[in-house]
N, C-alpha and C positions, 0 to 999 in steps of 0.2 A: 326554478329556480335551482343557483349551478351544483353540480354534484362535488361530492368528497375530494374527487380528482383532480376538477378542475379549481379546486380549492386550493388546495394542497398540493398535485403533482405529481400524485402515487394513487394508486387503487387500493383499499382497503386489500390485507392481506388475511389469509388463514396460516396462521401459526400455532404448534402444539401449545407451545407454550408463552409466557409474557415476556417480553423480551426484556433485558437487565440495562441495557445501555443506556447515557441521559439523551441518547437522540430519539428515545419512544416518545416526550414529552410532545402536547399537541397530538399525537399522532391516534390511527384506532385503525384497529385492528378484530380478527375474529381468533379467538380462543377456539380452535376445534375440541379441545378437553374438554372445557365448561360448559360449551355448546354457546357462549356469551360474547358480545363486544367488549371490547376492552380500551383504557386508554390508562396516561397516565397525566396527574393535576396535580399543580399547588396545593397542602395540606398546611395546615396549623397544626405545632406541636412541639412540646416542650423538651428541653433539654437543658443540662445542670450549667452553671453562672458559679461564678465564682464567692463563696462563702462570703458572709458579714465577720467582722472582725468580732465582735459583740451579739451570742447569740441572744432575742431578746423577741417580745411578740406585743400586739397592741401597740405597734411602730407606725410611724405614718412614714409614705411616698411621694416622690415628684419627681420630674423630668423624662429621657426616653431611652430606651434601653443601654444605651452608649452613650450617654452624659446622664445617670440617675443621683437621685438624695435618696437617703433614707436617715430617719434622726427617730429621739424619744424613745419611748417603750416602756414597759416593768423597770419596776428595780428604782424609780428616781433616778435616770437616768437623762443627760444632756448630750450624750453622745452623735456627732452630727457622720456619716460616710458618702462620700460621694464616688460612684460610680460609671466603670468606662467602656464595660459591657464586655467584661473578664475579669474585673478584680475591683475592691473596694479598697481606698484608702483613707484615712481621719479626715474632716472636715473642719469648721470652725462649730463650737459648744453652742450649742440651744441656752440664751439666758437663761431660760426656767424650764426645770426636767419636767414632764409629763408624758403620760401616757393616755389614749388613746381620742392624740390629737388627730388633726389632716391634715395633708400637702396637697399643693398644686405648682404649677407652676415647671420653671426650670431649674436648670442645677446651677447655674449661675444670676437666675432670678424669680427664689424660690418661696414661699409663703408656708407657713407652718400657724396653725390656730386650734382656740378651742384645746378641748383633754382635759384630763383629769390629775390635779397636781398630788394629792387630792385639797381640794374636794376641786367642783368644776372652776375651768379659767374660761375669763373671754380674750385673754391676753394672746394678742396676734403679733408674728414674728416677721422679719423678712430678711432673706438669705443672698448675699451677692457675689456670690461662689469662695468667699472666703470668713464672712462672719457672720451672724443675727443679728441686727437690730428690732426696737422696740417698734412697732406700728398701731393701726386705730385697733383698739379692742373689738369686740361682738357687744351688740346689743343684751343679747340673752348670753350669761357662759353654759358652757354647757360641755359634755364627754358625752362620747361615743356614736360622733357625726357623722357627715361625709359632706363631700366637698368636690372641685371642679373646680376649673380653669385659669386664670393667672395671674403675678405678684399686680398686674394693675387692673384686676379684673376678674377677681374670686365672687364663689359661690360657695354658701355654707346654710346645710340644711339638714332637718332632724335631728336626734339627740335622745343623750337624758339632761334635764336639768337639774337630776338630782333633789327628789325624787321621780317626776313626770317625766314620757316620753313627753318629746314635742314634734311638731311639725313646719317649726318656725325655718323660714330662709331669707337669707341675707346676704345682699351683695356691698362687694370689697369693690372702692374705688382706686386704692392704689394708696388712701390718707383714711376714707375713713368707710364704716358699717352702717348700710341699711336697711331695713326690715322691710318686706316686700310680702307677696303672698303667698301664706303658708301652703304645703303638701297637703293632700286630703288625709292620708293616713299620716299621723304620728306617728315615732319610732324610733329605735335605737339599733345599732351596729350594726346599720346598712353601710350599701359600699356606691360611689358615686363614681361619672366619668362625666366628660365633654368640656365645655366653654360654659360663659356665661350667660348667654343667648341659647344655647341648645345644648341642653344638661339631661342626665337622668339618673336619677334615685334608684336603689332598685334591691331587693332584700330586707332583710332587719329583724328585729325583736320589737313585739306590741307588747302582747301581756299573754297571760293566761285565759280562755282554756287551748286556743292555737297560738304559742308564742312567736314559732317563729312561719316571714312567709317568703313569700317570693314574687311578691307585690310591686310592678314595675311602675312607677312616675317618669312621664317627658315634661322637661323644661323649656321654654319657649322666648324665655326672658322676661315673660311678665304670668304668665299660670302654670299649675301644673295639671295634666292631662293622661290620665291610664295609660298604660302599654301593655304589650304582651308580660302576662303572669309566666313568671322563671321558671323552667325543665323540672327542677331543684328548688324547692323550698329552703333557705338555711338562713344563721343569723353571723355575722362576723364574719363577713369572703371580705377580699378586695378586689380592684375593679381598674378598667384602663377603658380608654376610647379616645375619640378626635370630637365626638355628639352624641346626639340623641339618640342617632341613625346608626353611629357603628359603634357597639361597645364587645367590650369583654367580662365576664364575672368568673373568677374561681376561684377554688376554697371557700372555706366556710365550716361553720356548726348546723347538727340538724339532727339529734344532736352529737353524735360523734363529729369529728373529724372528715371532711370533705376532701378529695382532691375531684368534684368535676368541675369540669368548664366550659362555658354556654358562650357563645356569639352571639349578639342581638343587631338585629339589620332594619330596627327603625319601626318592624312590625311584632315581631317576632322572635325567638330564644333556640338556638339552636345546641343539643352539647356536642363536642368537637374531642379534642384529646386529653383526658386528665392529666392534671400535675402528678409527676411521680413521687412527690411527698405528701398526702393529708395530709392539710391541717389547716387551722382557723386563726381570726386574731394577726392576719398576715398583711403587710402590706404591698400595694401594686399601685405600678404605671408606665406610661406608655400610649398607645394607640394599640387598635385590633387587633394588629398580624406582628407587632412586635413589642410586646411586653415583658416587665419582668415583675415576678415573684419573689419575697425576700420574707424571711422570719417567720415568724408563728410558735402557736404552742402545734406542738404534736401529744407527746406523751408531759413530757418539760419543750423549753423552749430551743427554738436552732438556731443555728444560722443559715441553715442550706437557703440558695437559690436560684432563682430558674427562669428562664428566658423562655420565651413563646414567638413563633415566626412562622413563617411563610416558606416550603421550599418543596419541589419534588420529591423531595426524599421522605421517609416518615419509618422514625428510623427504628429496629429492633429494641425493647430497652434490654439495658443491664442484665444480670441475673444469675442469681449464685442456686449452687446445685450439690448435693452429697456427692461425694467419692469413694475414695477405696475406703477402709477403713486400717488403720493402724495395727501393727500389731503389739507395738507396744505402749501405754499410755507416756505422752509426754505435758507436761503440765508446769513446767517449768522452761527457762531459757533457753533455745535448742540453737545448734550451729548447721547452716540449712541453705538452699540455693538450686540453683537449677531452674528448669524450666518447668509449667505448668504438666507435658508429659513425661520430664528426664528430672525428675528434683531427687535428690537424697536428704534428710535429717537424720541427726546425729545426740546423742543422751536426752536430755529437757529431764533432769533431775537427778537427786543427789549418789544414788548409788547406781546412775547407769551411763552403759557405755554401747547400748545397741545404736548399730546404725541401718539404717532401711532407704532404699531405693525405691522411687515412683515411674509408672510407666502411662501414668497418666488415669489408668485400673485399679491396680492393685499395688500395695506394698511386700517387699520381698527383703528380709533378712541378708546385710553384708555384716564385713565384715567389722569389731570393735574398735572403740580408740582407747589407746592405751589409758589415758585417765578419766576417771569417772566424772560428771560431777556437771555442777553451771557452765555451760561453753557459751564461745560465740563463734560464730561462723560464717562461710558465704563459697562464691565459687557455683563450680558447676557438679554437674553428677559424675564425675571423670575427671574433676582438677578441683575438690573441694580442700577446706581450709576450716581451723577448729583452735582455735583462739581462749588462754586464761585460762579462767571456772576458779571451781573452790566443790568439793565435795561438803559443804556445809561446816566444814574442822578447815582445812589449810585452802589456802589460794594457793592459785598456780598463774605460773609466765610462761608455758612450756606452748610450742605450737606444733600442730601437727598435722599433715599434709593426705588428701584421699586423694588413690584414683579410678575410684570407680568399685573397690572390693576391699583395699587393704589401706589402712592408716599407717606412716612413718612418722614419726619422732623426729622433728628437724632440728639442732644447734639453735636454731633463731631462737630466742625470751624476747618478753616484752618490756617495756619499764611498768615499776608496779608489779607482782603480781594480783590478781583482783578477778572478781566475779559479776555476774551483770551488763557490762560492756558493752557495746556495738561494734559489729564489724559489716562493710561494706565492701563491693567489688570480685576484683579474682582473685584466683590462686598466687600469680605472683604482679597483684597490685590492689593491694588491701588497705582500707581505712578502717583504722580504730578507734572509736573515742570513748571518756568517758568510763562507767565500773563505781566498787566499792569494793572497799578492804577493810582493814580491822583500822585504818586510820580514817575514816567512811567516804563518802563520796568525791571522783576524781574527776577533773577536767582534764588527764590526759591524752594527748592523739597525737598516732604514730601512724608509720603508715610501714607496708611490707614489699619488698621487691622478690622477692619469693627465692632467696635467700637472707637477706637482714631486715628488721626496725629499724626505721629511723625516726626520732622523736622530732615532731613539727608545732606547729601555735598552737598553744590548748583551747581546749572550747573554748566559748564566751562566758561560760558557767560550771560548777563540776556536777553532775549524775550519774543515773544507776538507771538501767531499763528504760535505755534509749533507743527500742530496738528496732523500731521503723526509720526506713533507710528507700536509697535508693543513688545509683550511680555509679562512679571508680571512682579510686582512689588521686584521682585527678581534677574529678569535677566530681562529687558525690555532697548527698542531705542526710542529717540525721533528722527525726521530727519524736516532740515529747519526750517522758522521761520524767524523771523526780530528783527534785532536789531538796527535799525535803517534805515536799507534797507534789503533787503531777504537776506537770508546765504544757505546754503547748505550744512551743518554743517549736519554730523550725532553722535548722542551723546548715549554711552552706559554704562547704570548702571548695577554692578553684582553684586549688594548687598551689596554693602560698598565702589566702588568708579565709578567716571567718566571717562570715555574714548574715546578716538576720532576713529568712526566707520570706514567705506566708505565714503568717500562724495557721495552726490546727484547729479547726471548727470546736473540741473539746480538749481540757488539759487531761493529759489520760498518761499512765505508763503502761510498759507492756503491751507500746502498740505493733501489730507484723506487716511483715511489706515488703514490695521488693518495685526495684523498674532501673529506669535512668533516672539522669539530675533534671528533667523537664519533659518525663514522662511517667508515675510511676504510683501505685496504688501502696495504700495503709488501711490498715483495720483494728478494729476488736481493737485491746488495751482496757484497761482499769480506771475509775471512775466514777462515785458515785453517781448514780447505784455501779457495782460492779461490774466485770465482764459484758464489755460495750460491743453492739452488732452493727453501729455503723462504719464504711467506709469513704474514703475520699478517695479521689486523683489530685495528683498535683501536674504542673506542667510547668515548672521552675519557677514561678511568679505566686500564684493561688490554689488555696488546695480545694474541689467543688464536689460535692455529696456526688454518691453513687449510690447504684444498689446497696439493701444492708445485709450484713449476715446473718444467714438463718439460725445462726450460733450465734450467740455472743462467746470472746476469747480473748484471755490472758495472755499476754507469755507465746502465744504461736508463732507458730515458723513459718517464714514465705516464700515463694519460688514464681517465677515467671514475669508479666509485660501490664501494662493495661490492657487489653485486650484479652488474656487468656491468662489466671493467676490464679494460686492454692493458696489455702490458710491449712497448715498443719499442726494440728492438737490444739495444746491451748488447756487455760484451767478457764469452766469445769469439767470439759470433758473428755481430753484426754486425748483419745482414740481417732478422733473425726479426721478428715479430711471435708474440706468446702471449694469448690471448683467456677472461678466466676469465668465467667464471660462477655466482653463491657459490650453497650451497644452498636448495634451494626446497623451500618446506611442500609435503605430499602427503598424503592421505589415505591412514591404511595398512588397502588395502580386504584381502577375505577372502575364497577362493572357500569356503562350505560343499558337503559333501559327507560323505555316509554313515559314512565310514571312520572 
């Protein structure tokens, strides 16, 4: 037998700590601190993808991680969306709205069948990358079924014929469905993976007293046989995979939402990395080592998308933690900015003019602003800006500059005195937009160069409370706000014109956030139910979910980047600081054992 040195060209090293460079992949070393042999191997993990344009559950999916489809879902929708590996865009609508249907195939040759209209339907539709057209109907109408295969060789199995569960299986040849041998166990709300001649059906709902199951069955093109039982029984999971010996199961309910992910090797299931967001009634597609999870039910429907991939990195998930307590409660719009460990905030209530500086752990009182009230502001801890506002009765158009300890009123005034406006950028390069006054919501937009405000092209729509922001006066965006009701618009400014950016996952006013035009974080806001906890990252094209705030907040101040940021006060708490640490890449170390 060849020695490690002969194969790899190097002897096994003895190291006090694990190496951190990517060259460690495939090497073996002895960690003298832990007393174990170690290596780095590729592992599967979930990461955030772009959010769906339409939050929904009971949807169907098809395709691959970089060429995917999602369609149908709750709410009687016909919406179809196409995924390019980072963002979703609208595709052709289904001919028939339905939920709990099944999808298979590819983005340019997709198949949708069954589902609930209600009642259950047998309808089949085929997608050509642009539009859906009718295909041959299932022999048995049903919802909550599973499937596998491609557009010209599909497989449908299980489901609910309303009222009874079924194990019926049908094969599709691109024109018509033919009933074949039944599954061994009739059930609904199961998941499937594979192709017509090598498929897998797993999980689901049978009936009381043991409604949720982990039963797995393998199909060889003729018969179903029993496979390895899932480690976690569940109903309404999602699945992905190329065959009956290479599949992935994720999410589902038992009875609460699950994040558990398991891989199947043709014999048994092994638990691997969990979804970031526990959910059921979601859609899944792709193969075992390159899959997508989208939509589903958390407490309400979600637009969150996650991607499962193999890598030598096993990321440390993004987190929020409690920071220092503010000396003054701030439950209304604030002037804020800086970094997570060198931030400022001012005002935040109709009678407030108090300012505080943050050093990463403690807030310290600083100089008061010259005007009280609901202000907007931005910049850094030593070069900040406060603009407009009101004290609840009088609307302001003034501007004040901050040097880290003192506020100075400057001659520059904004067009139209207003409150609930938004600003972004630096003290000498600021963009402001929206707001309201006695005349109602505004679409006014202006830039500030350190001495003068200049009116630019108006926002696409009049709004207030659009505090989510990122970027500079030459390349920035505002997100959310209120036009009479909360909206989810992202409006991008390129220095000369406004354009629509990626839609935010929820419609909300009072979203907080900070960052650049291509790397920003947004969090909180108010949208029924109020005081949202959701947080999302923006890459200049689409929003992707990240770790949620521990405490929901509307009108919170924001400072920092997508790697390190803070949420400052906001309704209802007023005094809390929440600190964000973004996902951290980390090598996937493995201890080598003899077992």
